[in-house]
N, C-alpha and C positions, 0 to 999 in steps of 0.2 A: 793778419793771418789769412791765408788764401782760402778760396772756396773749395771744399772737398766733399765727396759724395756721401760716404757712410762712415759709421763708427762701428768697429767690432772689438770685442774684448775677450781675451783668454786669461782667466784669473785662477791662479793656483792656490791651493790651500796648504796649511801647515802640516807638519808631520815628518819627523826625521827617522830614517832607517839606515843603520850602519854608517853613520857619519855623513849621509847625504839626505836631501829632503825631496819628497815626492811632490809633483805638480799635478793638480787636477784641473783640466781645462774646462772652461765654461765660455761658450761662444754666444755673444749677444749682438744684435744688429739694431741700430737706431737711425731714424731719419735724419737728414742733414741739419735740421734746426735743433736737434736734441742736445741737451747737456747731460753728461753722465756724472752722477754723484756716487762715490764709493765710500762706504763707511768702514773704517778699520780702527780697532783699538779705541773705540769711542769717539773717533774724529771723523769728520766728513771731508772728503777731498773732492773738489770740483774740477772736472776735466773739460777743456774747451772742445768744441766740435772739431773733428779731425778727418783726415783722408783715410784710405784703407789702411788698417793696421791690426796686428794681433799682439796682445799684451799678455804676459804670463808672469806669475810671481814664484820665485824659488826661495825656499827657506834654507838657511845655512846652519851648520853646526860647528863652524870653525870660529876661531878668535876673530875679533873685529879687525878687518883690514880694508882700507879704502883705496889703496893703490893697485891699479890693474895695468896690464900690458896691452895697450890699445892696438899695437902693431900685431901682436899674436892673435888678438880677438878679431881684427880685421882680416887677417889671413884665413882664420877659421871660417869667418862669414863668407869670404870670397870663394872658398872651396865649396861650400854649400850652395851659394848663389850660382856658380858655374854649372853645377850638376843639374840645376833647374832652368838653365838658359837665361839666367839673370846676371846682374852686376851690382856691386855695392857702391852706393853713392856717398854715404857718410856713416861714420860710427861716432856716437857721443856717449860720454860717461858723466853723469851728474850725481852729486851728493847733496841731499837736503834732509828732509824728514825721512826720506827713503832713498835707497841707492837705485839708480835708474840707468839702464843701458839701452840706447836706441840705435838700431841699425836700419838705415834707409836703403831700399833696394829699387832697382828699375830694370826694365827690359831693354837691352841694346837695340839701337835703331833697326838693325837688319832683321830682328825678330819681333819688333813692335808693330803696332798698326801703322799704316802709312801716314806720313805727315806731309802735306804739300809743300813744295819749295817756294821761296819768295825772295825777291831782291830786298836790299836793306830798307828801301822806302815803302815797301808794301806791308799792309797789316794782315797778320795771320790770326785765325781763331786759336784760342788756347790749345796747346798740344795735349793729347790725352795719354796718360801713362799706360803702358802696356801691362802693368802689374794688377793682378786680381787679388781678391781676399784669399782665394785658395793658395796663391803663390806665397803670400805672407804667412799663412798657416803652416805650409810645408817647410818653409825656411825656419820658422820659429821652432817647430818640433825637432828638426835635425840639428840646428845650432844649439839648442838647449842641451842635447845629449853631449855634444862635443865640449861645451863650456863646463859641464859637470864632470865628465870623464877626465878631461885634461886640467881641471881645476883652474881655469883661466880667470874666474871671478871668485877668489877666496873671500872668506869673511861671512858676515850675516846675510840675511835674505836680500834679494834685489829683484827689480822688475825689468823684464826684457820686453822691449817693444820692437816689432818688425813693421816697418811702414813704407808706403810709397812716397815719392817726393812731393806730391801735391802740385797744383798749378803754379804756385809761386816758389818753385824749387830753387835751391841755391846752385850756383855754378862754380866749378873750380878747375875742371880739366879742359885742355885745349879742344878736345873733341866735342865737349858740351857747348862751347861757344860757336863751333861750326854747326852742330846739330840744330841749334835754335836760332840760326841766322834769320833775321827779319823780325824776331820777337822783341818786344819792349823789355828793357832791363834797367836795373839800377845798380851802379857800381860805386863803391867807396874805396879809397886808397890810403895807404899808410903814409904816403908822402905826395906832395903836389905833382900833378902832371898838367903842364900848360897852365900853371897858376890855379889849379882847382883840385879838390880832393873828393868831389862827388859828381857823378855823371848819370844822366838819364837819357836814354835814347834807344834806337833799334840796333841790335847786333848786326855787324857787317862782316863777320867772319874772324878768323884768327890766322895770323901770318907773322913770321919772324919773331916769335915769342911775345907778340902783342895782340891784345883784343881790340878790334876795330869797332867803334861805336859811332853811329850817325846821330848826332845830338838833336834833341827836340827843340823846335823853335829857331833853329839855325840852319836854314836851307843849304843843303849840300856840304855842310861842315862835318868832317869825320875826324875823330880824335883816336889816337892809338895809345892804349893803356898797357904798359908792360905787365905781364902776368905776375911777375915777382912782387909788385907793389900793391896788388889788389888785396884789400882787407876783407871785403865782402862783395859778392855779386849774386843777384837773384833776379828771376823773371818777375814781371809785373802782370797781374791778372787784368785782362781786358774783357769787358762785358759788352 
């Protein structure tokens, strides 16, 4: 898990009105080393330290349904994000003891704080996300309304979390591999590329549908990984 600055929590209470449930926000800030314990229904849930995020809980009055349209949810999230000068990095839907919807947002490079350029062989300090706690809170409030009005998350209560990517952010778009050129990254693939399925090295850009990576420990060797076979790619935190 990457190093992230603060934890914030927006936690809604129960209460249904005319087929929908009200959410009462409670904002808390914890220092980086804090662990948040949330007690609900006699159970205690432990949340690991996190980056900037806003979390809220919505109570539902509908029949239990666990299938959601992530495409429609992402489109709604992108509408809200664009209105705030932000972009959506990822949307996740998880079901366990609770239903959990996480939307990760970031500020596009042209509006984020400047990040120095570097060649593939140069070491960069970890990039700082341009997302603030206020950004997460505003997106959470607006997206919650859309999700409720358009009934994009039917069924019982769920938790909505709006978060920044963190220093060990995942990468999936061509522009992201270009944006973080020079940063150390780990990439795993669904099929072998030059007889390997795992790569660690500095990003050297994106061209021709392939991510270029200068491998660690192999001076001057650059491997080109097709975007279509990348299973997972993420930045590595360097201290």
